[in-house]
C-alpha positions as CSV (number, residue, x, y, z in Angstrom):
1,M,34.0,38.1,38.2
2,T,37.3,36.2,38.3
3,D,38.9,33.1,37.3
4,K,40.4,32.3,40.6
5,K,40.4,28.7,41.4
6,A,39.2,27.3,44.8
7,G,41.6,25.8,47.0
8,C,41.6,22.0,48.1
9,V,42.4,20.2,51.1
10,A,43.0,16.4,51.0
11,V,42.0,13.6,53.8
12,F,44.1,10.7,53.2
13,G,44.5,7.6,55.4
14,T,47.2,5.1,56.7
15,G,45.0,2.4,55.6
16,S,41.4,1.2,54.4
17,D,38.4,1.8,56.7
18,V,40.2,4.5,58.9
19,G,37.4,6.8,58.6
20,K,38.4,9.1,55.8
21,S,34.9,9.2,54.3
22,L,33.2,10.5,57.6
23,I,35.9,12.6,58.4
24,T,35.5,14.4,54.8
25,A,31.9,14.5,55.4
26,A,32.2,16.4,58.6
27,I,34.8,18.9,57.1
28,C,32.4,19.5,54.4
29,R,29.6,20.2,56.9
30,I,31.5,22.7,58.9
31,F,33.0,24.4,55.9
32,S,29.2,24.8,54.5
33,D,28.1,25.9,58.1
34,H,30.7,28.6,57.7
35,G,29.0,29.8,54.5
36,L,31.6,28.4,52.2
37,R,30.4,26.9,48.9
38,V,32.3,23.3,49.3
39,A,32.3,20.2,47.2
40,P,33.7,16.8,47.9
41,F,35.9,15.0,45.4
42,K,37.3,11.4,45.3
43,A,39.0,10.6,42.0
44,Q,38.5,7.0,42.0
45,N,36.3,4.9,44.2
46,M,35.5,1.2,44.5
47,S,32.1,0.3,45.8
48,N,29.0,-1.4,44.8
49,N,26.9,1.0,46.9
50,S,26.3,3.9,44.7
51,H,23.9,6.8,44.0
52,V,22.3,8.2,40.8
53,T,22.8,12.0,40.3
54,A,20.1,14.3,39.1
55,D,21.6,14.3,35.6
56,G,21.6,10.5,35.5
57,G,25.1,9.6,36.3
58,E,26.4,7.2,38.9
59,I,28.8,7.9,41.9
60,G,29.9,6.3,45.0
61,R,27.5,6.8,47.6
62,A,30.0,8.3,50.2
63,Q,30.4,11.3,47.9
64,A,26.7,11.8,47.8
65,V,26.7,11.9,51.6
66,Q,29.6,14.3,51.5
67,A,27.6,16.5,48.9
68,E,24.4,16.3,51.3
69,C,26.7,17.4,54.2
70,A,28.0,20.4,51.9
71,R,24.4,21.2,51.1
72,I,24.9,20.8,47.4
73,E,23.5,18.5,44.7
74,P,25.8,15.5,43.9
75,T,27.4,15.6,40.5
76,V,29.4,12.9,38.5
77,H,32.5,15.3,39.0
78,M,32.6,14.4,42.6
79,N,33.7,10.8,41.8
80,P,34.7,10.8,38.1
81,L,35.9,7.1,38.1
82,L,33.9,4.5,40.0
83,L,34.8,0.7,39.9
84,K,32.2,-1.6,40.7
85,P,33.5,-5.1,41.6
86,S,31.5,-7.9,39.9
87,G,33.7,-11.0,40.0
88,A,37.2,-12.2,40.7
89,S,39.5,-9.3,39.8
90,V,37.0,-7.8,37.6
91,S,35.1,-4.7,38.0
92,Q,32.9,-2.4,36.0
93,V,34.3,0.8,35.1
94,V,32.1,3.9,35.4
95,L,33.5,6.9,34.1
96,R,31.9,10.3,34.9
97,G,28.7,8.6,35.6
98,K,28.4,6.1,32.7
99,A,29.5,2.5,32.4
100,V,32.1,2.2,29.8
101,G,32.7,-1.6,30.3
102,N,34.4,-4.2,32.4
103,A,38.0,-4.3,33.4
104,T,40.4,-6.5,35.1
105,S,43.1,-5.0,37.4
106,E,45.6,-5.3,34.6
107,D,43.5,-3.5,32.2
108,F,43.0,-0.7,34.7
109,R,46.8,-0.2,35.2
110,N,47.3,0.1,31.3
111,L,44.7,2.9,31.3
112,R,45.6,4.8,34.4
113,A,47.2,7.8,32.5
114,R,43.9,8.3,30.6
115,Y,41.9,7.9,33.6
116,F,43.9,10.4,35.7
117,E,43.5,12.9,33.1
118,E,39.7,12.7,33.1
119,T,39.5,13.0,36.8
120,V,41.9,15.9,36.9
121,K,39.2,17.7,34.4
122,S,36.6,16.9,36.8
123,L,38.3,18.2,39.8
124,E,39.1,21.7,37.8
125,L,35.5,21.9,37.1
126,L,34.7,21.6,40.7
127,R,37.5,24.3,41.7
128,S,36.1,26.7,39.1
129,S,32.6,26.9,40.7
130,N,33.3,26.4,44.4
131,D,35.2,28.1,47.1
132,I,36.9,24.9,48.4
133,V,37.2,21.3,47.5
134,V,37.6,18.5,50.1
135,I,39.4,15.7,48.2
136,E,39.2,12.2,50.0
137,G,41.9,9.5,49.2
138,A,41.5,5.9,48.6
139,G,42.9,3.0,51.0
140,S,46.6,3.6,52.4
141,C,48.1,6.6,50.7
142,A,51.8,4.8,51.1
143,E,51.3,1.6,49.1
144,V,54.7,1.5,47.5
145,N,53.8,-1.4,45.2
146,L,51.0,0.6,43.8
147,R,52.5,4.0,43.7
148,G,52.9,3.9,39.9
149,Y,49.1,3.1,39.5
150,D,47.6,5.1,42.5
151,I,45.6,8.3,41.0
152,A,43.5,8.9,43.9
153,N,46.0,9.9,46.5
154,F,49.3,12.1,46.1
155,R,48.9,12.3,42.2
156,T,45.8,14.0,42.9
157,A,47.2,16.1,45.7
158,T,50.3,17.5,44.1
159,A,48.0,18.1,40.9
160,C,46.3,20.9,42.9
161,D,48.9,21.6,45.6
162,A,46.5,20.5,48.3
163,P,47.7,20.1,51.8
164,V,46.9,16.8,53.2
165,I,45.5,15.7,56.5
166,L,46.5,12.2,57.3
167,V,44.1,10.0,59.1
168,A,44.8,6.9,61.6
169,D,42.8,4.4,63.0
170,I,43.7,3.9,66.7
171,D,41.1,1.1,67.2
172,R,42.9,-1.5,65.1
173,G,46.1,-0.9,67.0
174,G,49.6,0.1,66.0
175,V,48.6,3.9,65.4
176,F,52.2,5.1,65.9
177,A,53.5,2.6,63.5
178,Q,50.6,3.6,61.0
179,V,51.5,7.3,61.3
180,V,55.4,7.2,61.4
181,G,55.6,4.3,58.8
182,T,53.3,6.1,56.4
183,L,55.4,9.4,56.5
184,E,58.6,7.2,56.0
185,L,57.3,5.7,52.9
186,L,56.4,8.9,51.2
187,E,58.6,10.7,48.8
188,E,60.0,14.0,50.0
189,N,57.5,16.2,47.9
190,E,54.7,14.0,49.3
191,R,55.6,14.3,52.7
192,E,55.9,18.1,52.5
193,L,52.4,18.2,51.7
194,V,51.1,16.6,55.0
195,K,50.2,19.5,57.3
196,G,48.2,17.6,60.1
197,I,47.3,14.3,61.5
198,I,43.8,12.9,62.8
199,I,43.8,10.0,65.2
200,N,40.5,8.5,64.7
201,K,38.1,5.7,66.6
202,F,39.5,6.5,70.0
203,R,38.0,4.7,73.0
204,G,38.1,5.8,76.5
205,D,39.8,8.8,78.2
206,E,41.5,11.2,75.4
207,A,43.9,12.6,78.2
208,L,45.4,9.3,78.2
209,F,46.6,9.8,74.9
210,D,48.4,13.1,75.6
211,D,51.7,11.5,75.7
212,G,51.0,9.8,72.3
213,R,50.1,12.9,70.8
214,K,53.4,14.6,71.9
215,F,55.4,11.6,70.8
216,I,53.8,11.7,67.0
217,E,54.4,15.6,66.9
218,R,57.9,15.3,68.2
219,K,58.6,12.3,65.8
220,T,57.2,13.6,62.8
221,G,57.1,17.4,63.1
222,V,53.4,17.4,62.0
223,P,50.8,18.7,64.4
224,V,48.0,16.3,65.6
225,L,44.8,18.1,65.0
226,G,42.6,16.0,67.2
227,V,41.9,12.8,68.6
228,V,38.3,11.8,67.5
229,P,36.4,9.1,69.5
230,F,33.7,6.8,68.4
231,A,30.2,8.3,68.1
232,H,28.0,5.3,68.3
233,D,24.9,7.6,68.2
234,I,25.6,9.0,64.8
235,D,23.8,7.1,62.0
236,I,25.1,7.9,58.5
237,D,24.7,5.6,55.6
238,A,27.7,3.4,55.1
239,E,29.3,2.9,51.7
240,D,31.3,-0.3,52.1
241,S,29.2,-3.7,52.5
242,L,31.9,-4.9,55.0
243,E,30.0,-2.5,57.4
244,L,27.0,-5.3,57.2
245,D,29.5,-7.9,58.5
246,S,29.3,-6.8,62.2
247,A,25.4,-6.6,61.9
248,V,25.1,-10.2,60.4
249,A,23.3,-12.5,62.9
250,R,23.4,-16.4,63.1
251,N,19.5,-16.7,63.6
252,V,16.4,-14.5,63.9
253,S,15.7,-13.5,67.5
254,S,12.0,-12.5,67.0
255,V,10.1,-10.0,69.1
256,G,6.4,-10.7,69.0
257,S,5.4,-7.2,69.6
258,R,7.6,-5.8,66.7
259,I,7.8,-6.6,63.2
260,N,10.5,-9.2,62.5
261,I,12.3,-8.4,59.2
262,A,15.2,-10.3,57.9
263,A,17.4,-9.3,54.8
264,L,20.0,-11.4,53.1
265,R,23.6,-10.4,53.1
266,L,24.4,-11.6,49.6
267,P,27.9,-11.9,48.7
268,R,27.7,-9.2,46.1
269,V,25.0,-7.1,47.9
270,S,24.5,-3.5,46.7
271,N,22.6,-0.4,47.6
272,F,21.9,-2.0,51.0
273,T,21.2,1.4,52.4
274,D,17.8,1.1,50.7
275,L,16.7,-0.6,54.0
276,A,18.1,1.9,56.4
277,P,14.8,4.0,56.9
278,L,12.9,0.7,57.4
279,F,15.3,-0.9,59.7
280,R,15.3,2.0,62.0
281,H,11.8,2.2,62.3
282,P,10.8,1.7,66.0
283,A,8.1,-0.9,65.2
284,V,10.8,-3.1,63.3
285,N,13.1,-5.8,64.8
286,P,15.6,-6.2,61.9
287,V,18.4,-8.7,61.3
288,W,20.7,-9.4,58.4
289,L,21.4,-13.0,57.6
290,N,24.1,-14.8,55.3
291,R,24.0,-18.5,56.7
292,V,20.7,-20.4,56.5
293,A,18.6,-19.9,59.6
294,P,15.1,-20.9,60.6
295,L,12.6,-18.5,59.5
296,D,9.6,-19.2,61.9
297,G,8.7,-15.8,63.3
298,V,9.9,-13.9,60.5
299,D,7.4,-11.5,59.3
300,M,9.1,-10.6,55.7
301,L,12.3,-11.7,54.2
302,I,14.2,-9.1,51.9
303,L,16.3,-9.7,49.1
304,P,18.5,-6.7,48.5
305,G,20.3,-5.5,45.4
306,S,23.2,-7.3,43.8
307,K,26.0,-6.3,41.5
308,N,26.0,-9.9,39.9
309,T,22.5,-11.2,40.1
310,R,23.4,-14.9,38.5
311,A,26.2,-15.2,40.7
312,D,24.2,-14.3,43.8
313,L,21.4,-16.7,42.6
314,M,24.3,-19.5,42.6
315,W,25.2,-18.7,46.0
316,L,21.3,-19.0,46.9
317,M,21.3,-22.4,45.5
318,E,24.6,-23.8,47.0
319,S,24.2,-22.1,50.3
320,G,20.9,-23.8,50.9
321,W,18.8,-20.5,50.7
322,K,17.0,-21.2,47.6
323,D,15.2,-24.1,49.2
324,A,14.8,-22.0,52.5
325,I,13.3,-19.1,50.8
326,I,10.9,-21.2,48.7
327,A,9.7,-23.1,51.6
328,Y,9.2,-20.0,53.6
329,A,7.0,-18.7,50.9
330,K,5.0,-21.7,50.5
331,R,4.1,-21.3,54.2
332,G,2.6,-18.0,53.6
333,G,5.7,-16.0,54.2
334,R,6.1,-12.6,52.9
335,V,9.3,-12.0,50.4
336,I,10.3,-8.9,48.7
337,G,13.1,-8.0,46.2
338,I,14.5,-4.8,45.3
339,C,16.4,-4.6,42.1
340,G,18.8,-7.5,41.9
341,G,16.7,-9.2,44.3
342,Y,13.7,-8.6,42.3
343,Q,15.2,-10.2,39.2
344,M,16.2,-13.3,41.7
345,L,12.5,-13.8,42.5
346,G,11.5,-14.3,38.8
347,Q,11.7,-17.5,36.6
348,S,15.2,-16.9,35.3
349,V,17.9,-14.4,34.7
350,D,19.5,-14.6,31.1
351,D,22.7,-12.9,30.2
352,P,23.2,-13.6,26.4
353,D,26.0,-11.0,26.1
354,G,27.9,-12.0,29.5
355,V,27.2,-8.5,30.8
356,E,27.8,-9.3,34.4
357,D,30.3,-12.1,33.8
358,S,29.8,-15.0,31.5
359,S,27.0,-15.5,29.2
360,G,24.0,-18.1,29.9
361,S,21.0,-18.3,31.9
362,T,20.3,-19.2,35.7
363,P,16.8,-20.3,37.0
364,G,15.3,-18.0,39.5
365,L,13.5,-18.6,42.6
366,G,10.1,-19.1,40.7
367,L,8.1,-16.8,43.0
368,L,7.1,-14.3,40.6
369,D,6.0,-14.8,37.0
370,V,8.5,-12.5,35.4
371,R,11.8,-13.1,33.3
372,T,14.8,-11.0,33.1
373,V,17.2,-10.4,30.3
374,M,20.5,-8.5,31.0
375,G,21.4,-5.8,28.5
376,R,24.5,-3.7,27.9
377,E,22.6,-0.5,28.5
378,K,22.5,0.6,32.2
379,R,19.3,2.3,33.3
380,L,20.2,5.3,35.7
381,A,17.3,7.7,36.7
382,K,15.7,9.5,39.4
383,V,11.9,9.0,39.4
384,R,8.8,9.5,41.1
385,G,5.9,7.1,41.4
386,R,2.7,5.8,42.9
387,W,2.0,2.8,44.8
388,L,-1.2,1.2,42.9
389,A,-2.6,-0.5,45.9
390,T,-2.8,2.7,48.2
391,G,-1.9,5.6,46.1
392,C,1.0,6.5,48.2
393,E,3.6,8.8,46.5
394,L,7.0,7.4,46.0
395,A,10.5,8.9,45.1
396,G,13.6,7.1,44.4
397,Y,16.1,6.2,41.7
398,E,16.7,3.1,39.3
399,I,20.2,1.8,38.6
400,H,20.0,-1.4,37.0
401,M,21.3,-3.5,33.8
402,G,18.3,-5.8,32.7
403,V,14.8,-5.7,31.4
404,T,12.1,-7.6,33.5
405,E,9.1,-8.8,31.5
406,L,5.8,-9.6,33.3
407,G,3.8,-12.9,32.9
408,E,0.8,-13.2,34.8
409,A,2.2,-11.3,37.8
410,S,0.6,-7.7,38.7
411,A,2.3,-4.6,38.6
412,L,3.2,-2.8,41.8
413,M,3.5,0.8,41.1
414,E,3.3,3.5,38.5
415,I,6.5,5.3,37.6
416,C,6.7,8.9,36.3
417,D,10.0,9.2,34.6
418,G,9.9,13.0,33.0
419,A,7.2,12.7,30.5
420,E,6.9,9.0,30.4
421,T,4.3,7.1,32.7
422,R,5.0,3.3,33.0
423,L,4.4,0.4,35.4
424,D,7.1,-1.2,37.5
425,G,7.5,-4.2,39.9
426,A,5.6,-7.3,40.2
427,M,3.1,-9.0,42.8
428,S,2.3,-12.5,43.3
429,P,-1.5,-13.4,43.2
430,D,-1.8,-13.8,47.0
431,G,0.1,-10.3,47.3
432,K,2.7,-11.5,49.6
433,V,5.7,-11.8,47.1
434,W,6.7,-8.7,45.3
435,G,9.7,-7.0,43.6
436,T,10.6,-3.6,42.4
437,Y,13.3,-1.7,40.6
438,L,12.9,1.5,42.9
439,H,15.8,2.1,45.2
440,G,14.9,4.4,47.9
441,L,11.4,2.9,48.4
442,F,11.4,3.6,52.2
443,D,12.4,7.1,51.9
444,E,9.0,8.5,52.0
445,P,7.4,8.7,55.6
446,E,3.7,8.3,53.8
447,F,4.6,4.9,52.3
448,L,6.8,3.5,55.2
449,D,3.9,4.3,57.5
450,A,1.2,2.4,55.3
451,F,3.9,-0.5,54.7
452,I,4.4,-0.8,58.5
453,K,0.7,-0.9,59.1
454,G,0.0,-3.4,56.4
455,F,1.4,-6.1,58.8
456,G,-1.6,-5.7,61.1
457,K,0.5,-5.5,64.3
458,P,-0.3,-2.8,66.9
459,V,2.0,0.1,66.1
460,S,2.5,3.4,68.1
461,T,1.9,6.4,65.8
462,A,2.5,9.0,68.5
463,A,5.7,10.2,67.0
464,K,5.9,11.1,63.3
465,Q,8.7,9.5,61.4
466,P,11.0,12.1,59.6
467,S,11.6,11.6,56.0
468,A,14.8,10.0,55.2
469,F,16.4,13.4,54.0
470,E,15.6,15.0,57.2
471,Y,16.8,12.3,59.2
472,R,20.1,12.3,57.4
473,Q,20.4,16.0,57.7
474,S,20.1,15.9,61.6
475,Q,22.9,13.2,61.7
476,Y,25.2,15.4,59.6
477,D,24.6,18.1,62.1
478,K,25.4,15.7,64.8
479,L,28.7,14.5,62.9
480,A,29.9,18.3,62.5
481,S,29.2,19.0,66.3
482,H,31.2,15.7,67.3
483,F,34.1,16.8,65.2
484,R,34.1,20.2,66.4
485,K,34.5,19.0,69.9
486,H,37.6,17.0,69.3
487,V,39.6,18.6,66.5
488,N,41.4,22.1,66.4
489,I,39.1,23.8,63.8
490,N,41.1,27.0,63.8
491,L,44.0,24.7,62.9
492,L,41.9,23.0,60.2
493,F,40.8,26.3,58.6
494,E,44.5,27.4,58.7
495,I,45.7,24.4,56.8
496,A,42.7,25.0,54.2
497,G,43.9,28.4,53.7
498,I,40.6,30.0,55.3
499,N,40.2,32.6,57.7
500,P,37.4,31.3,60.3
501,D,36.7,35.0,61.4
502,S,35.8,36.2,58.0
503,Q,32.6,36.3,56.1
504,A,32.7,33.6,53.6
505,T,32.7,34.7,50.1
506,C,32.8,32.5,47.0
507,C,35.7,32.4,44.4
508,H,33.4,34.6,42.2
509,G,33.3,37.3,44.9
510,S,29.9,36.9,46.1
511,A,29.0,36.2,49.8
512,H,26.4,33.5,50.1
513,T,24.6,31.3,52.3
514,H,23.2,27.7,51.6
515,E,19.6,26.4,52.1
516,T,19.2,22.5,51.9
517,D,17.9,21.7,48.3
518,G,16.2,18.4,49.2
519,A,18.5,16.3,47.1
520,S,17.9,12.6,48.1
521,T,20.4,9.7,48.4
């Protein structure tokens, strides 16, 4: 037995959305394929698309994806500080998986020293039980006006002496200025940590960038590990709801032979990845909408989760969606709501303590006879259940603040939460409107198959759909293969302090391999 701590390698960006999360995920998978016990880490994340860990905590979805890539169970220490925006300049603060209150940007600045100490403790715990930790930075690592408050980039890297790989996005243009400018803005001790550069989101012939690679290496003295092209056939859960904006359509182009399903891109949408298994089903024609559009030909309308239910309810009213949804339901249209969307379908959402924002009550859509009262205690749990109508087994997680009481509505499912069995969800008398708190509803192939058949359209069942977990694992393998083709893996291992030709041994001295544990996100 040894007290040796795992080494670290950091993936930082020249800006936001340059691809740090996916590159971190690819590195985690490659190190895991080599037999290493690897853990992802992001000191501070900002996202409303989160994941519930096995011990009832909450982290950013990107770190849950990275943990699955590493073939280990996600823990709260992989993202010890999560900020969930709920209003203008206000975020809910989640520390080691538990909500500890709301904070403005100024509040956060005043508490940065305390938060940084907590994140370092989590990093050290990961280092004590793994062979290597792959650290993801946040935004640009060279924001000079935020240097005193930034705890996710070089403050973390210097705390563990982690070599840094800098990622730049060539697709947005100005890649040479991104790289050179970022390095110029770093302090000398920070600059010395940068050991490699990855040019991401490349289009076209890589040979055309040979001169660009040579220029960057000559100008900076830092090697370019690779030029990574777009890979449009790799489907991995996105963390940022901005990813949805490119998928939003102005109207529904219905396809008669397929099941036409529309989902609302709420301003404060959260956990939109709930719909991924449903939307990739070959029998489904999916569309995301934000502006009011005719719903003729739509077989089902979905209201996904929301970080601020009452604010998004007001948006439904002001945008004209409230009237459009009610009219659609009256015509016999099917409407479902998940979590915040479920709360919106009820008679009212009351927030006496101002948990989401300000205190008050907001009328719901009135499509379900339920009422919701927001509370300060957040429910976080992985659960299993059974759909009452069909007996289908379900698995997923709950993450919500608020208690919803049923009036005359019928429950949808039976939930098993440890030793407790209870009812969840609600359904209208005609069975066409229903809501549930269960995230991950469509992950189970048996339920998804029954759900698809319930539309009564001819559906080919020749090819069995994989479970959501199996599908994700196949995509992680594709990501790692794509990364290997375009990055100097030997140099990556050298930077990380790993001998790629040696048999992997953990920091406690025992060789090991990994088996997929079936953890679900």
